[in-house]
N, C-alpha and C positions, 0 to 999 in steps of 0.2 A: 300434844298441844300445850303451849305455855299457859299456865294458870294465871300468872300475874306478870306485870311489867312495871318497873319503876321509871317514871319520867321526871327528870329534873327540870323544874320550872322555877326560876328565880332561886329563892332560899329554901324551897321545899322540894322534896321528892314525893310525887303523887303516885299512889298505886293504882294501876289500871287493871281491872279484872277481866279475864277472858280477852286478852288483847287481839287474838287471832279471830275473834268473832267477826264475820263478814256483815257489815251494815248496808253496803250497796252491792247487792248480789250480781247485777249486770256488769259491774266494774271491778269486783274483787276488792273493794276498799274496806279495810277492817277498822275496828275500833282503835287499834294502835295508830293507824294512818290518820284517823280523825283527831286523836289526841295530839299527835305530832304536828298536824296542821295548825291547830289552835295554839299550841306552844310557840310555833314559829311566827305566826302573825300577831301574837300578843302585843308587841311593841307598837304596831300600827293600829291595832283594833281597840286596845284598852282606853285610849283617850276618848273614844266615842261611846264608851260604856260606863266609865266611872261615875258613881253617884246616881245611876239610873236603875230603877227597878226593872227586872227582867221577867218575861214569861218564857218558859222553856218548852220547846217543841221536841218531845222525847220519842225516840224509836228504839227502845232497848232490844227489840227483836229484829231490827233492821228495817229499812224503808219498804220492804216487801210486805210487811205486816202493818196493821193499823196502829198508828201512833196516838199520842194524846198531848194536850197542852196542860202545863202545870204552872200555877202561880205561886202557891204556898211552898216555902222551902221544905223539903223532906226532913223528917225528924232525924234521920241518920247522917245528915251533912255535918262535917266537923265544925267546931267552934270558930275556926279561922276564916270560914266563908262569910263574907259580908251579908248583912240582912237589913231590911228596911220594912217597918210595919206601917202600912199606908191605909188611911181610912177608906171605907167603901160604905155604901148604903147598908145600914144594919150591922156594921161591925168593922173589922180590919182584915187585911191580908198581909202576911209577912213574905216579902219577895226576896229573892237572891240578888246580890250585887256582885258584879265581876270587877273586883278592884285590883286583881293581880293575875299573872299568867297561870299560877297554880289553880286558881278557881276555874279558868277556862279548861284546863286539862281535866279537872274533876268533873265538870259538866259533861265533857266528852265521854268520860268513863261511865256516866249515868245514861248514856245514849241520847244526850241533848244535842241533836244534830243542828237545829236552828235556834238562834237566840233572837227574841223580839224585845226591843227596848222601848221604854217610855220616851216621849219627846220633851219631858221635863225632868228635873233632878229632885232628889229627896229634900233638899234644903229650901226649895221653892216649888212644890209639886203642882200648884195650880197655874204656874206661869211658865210655859214652855220656852225653850231656847232654840227650838227647831220647828219650822212649819214644813209639812210634806204634802206634795202633790203626787198621787199615784196615777201614772198614765197606763191605763188598763185597756189593752186592745180587745176588740170583740172576736178577732180571728188571730191566727198564729203569725201572720205577716207582720214585719217590723217597720215597714215604710211609714205607716200612720203614726207610729210611736216616735220616729225620728222627727217628723214634721211637727207633731204636737210639742215635743221638747223644745225645738227651735222657736216656735211661736210663743211658748210660755216664757222662755228665757228673754226674748225681745220685750215682752210685756213687762216682765219684772225689771229689766234694765231701765225701762222708761219710768218705773216707779222708784228707781235708785235702790233696788234691793239686789244684792249679790245672790247668786244661786249656785248650788252644787248638784252634780249629776251622778246617779248611781244605777247600775244594772240591778235588777231584783233577783236574778237567778231563777225567775219564774217565767213571766210573760212580757212585762213591760219595763219601764224605767221609773225611778223616783227622782223628783226634783225637790231639793231641800233648800230652805231659806234660813240662815242663821238669824236669830232674834235676840233682843237685849233683855228679855225676861220681864219686861214691864207689863205687857198685855196678858190678861187671863185667857184661858182656853176658849171661852165663849167668843171673845173678840177675835182671837186668831182664826177660829173656824169660820166666823162670819166673813172676815176679810178674805180667807181662802175661797169661800163660796162665791164672793163677788168677783174675784179674779177669774175663777173657773167659768162663771157666767159670762163675763166679758169675752173670754176666749171662745167659748162655745157659740156666742152670738156672732163672732167674726167668721166662724167656720161651721155653720149649722149642719152642713151635709156630712161633715167628717167627725165632729166632736159633740159630746153631750154631757150634761150633768145629771141625767136621769139615773136614779138609783135602781129602778126596776129594769132587769135585763131585757124583758120583752119590749120595753119602750125605747131601747137604744138603737134598734134597727140597723145593726151592723156598724155603728159609730164607736169611736174610741171614747171610753168613759173617763172623765176627769174626776177622780175620786179624792175627796178631801175629808172623808169620814174619820180618818185616824187622828185628826186634830181635836182631840177631846180627852178630858181627864180619864186616866185608866186605860186608854187605848194604846196600842203599840204599833210599831213599824219594824220591819226586819232590820237587824243591825248591820252596819257596814262590816264587810269581810265574813259574815256568817255563811255557813254552808246550807244549801237547801236540800230538802228530802226528795230529790229527784234523781233519776238515772244520770250518770255522769258527774254527780256531786258538784253542780254549779254553785257559784259563789255570788252573793250580793256585793258587787265590787264598785268602789268609787272609781269614776273615770273622768277624764278631762272633756270639756265641751268639744274640742277638736276631734275627739274620737268618734263623734257622730258621723263624720265623713268616711269612716272605715266601712267599706261594704260588707266586711265579715262580722261586724258588730251585731249582736242581738242580746236578748235578756240573759242568755246563758253562756256568753262568750268566755267568761272567766270560770275556772274550775279549781277544785281542791288541788289538783296536780299542777296548777300554774302558780304555786306559792312563790317561786323565785321571781316571776313576772310581777306578782302583786306587791312584792317587797322592793322591787327595783327603784320605784319612785312613788311619791305621794301626790296623786292628782289633786288633792284638796289642800295641800300645804303651800304656804302658811294659811291657816284658816282665816277667812274674813271675819271682821268684827260683827257681832250681832247688831242688827238694825232695829229702829223703832217702827212699829206698824202704824202708829199714829200719823207720822209724817207720810208714810206711803199711802195710807187711806185718804189723807188730805189731797195728795196728788191725784189719786183715783177720782175723787169727787171734783176737783178743779178741772180735770180734763173731760168731765162728762161721761166717764166710762163706767160709772157705778151701775147704771140701769141694766137689768138683766133682760135676756131675750123673752 
């Protein structure tokens, strides 16, 4: 068995230890495969990561074993890996930053299968430039997710907010709204809650904002809890720790019409397809939530069910 592998990523050659270590036992996907995937998608992925603190979901023994989440940068990381010391209650946390392809390869070497990113950047950490709605179905069926995504897009369009769509690689979809970074997290989360409340009121038998699973009664959960300081959402193009190595993949709105689409439609082995075109490009300009909230109030939609 090869003990190490040198992976050229930009200006650096990163050493991957135990490259033949199988991380996805049902699929035979190795650490070398994971490192090569992240090297290949780096040009498409890095614009969504730069300047954002990362939480690492690590599975050094493979996804068949229990993994763990890591916020603090490990002491053994080389100096060239970006770092950001961010305040928390009672202290600080030093997060890793993925500023280049070499860092993505290094993270793969450490068994970091999934990367979770902040919705804000280090230069303005309390003011996110992304708002995220997580469409979380109560069952494995995907029809309710499609419907909820379409309804949410129509509501956001009425508020003159552009939206982006992404498979999660898990169960549902994420709908993201680019923001201008003027609103603090509390305002962003309050606005997202109001929008989710309006949507749930329009479709009370199918959608819910109930945090408690027992209260959802089989309805799709419109989750806005990630819109808070220090919270994270799965990064675009990251691999999920599930059989098949599904990817959280940006998609176009027209792809909702594809009957084969589900939350795990894109996989690590689909790298050529993922790189063929950019469904989110060119990125829409970040919008003001103040103007959108005014539109929500003027149209009388703010009231919750």
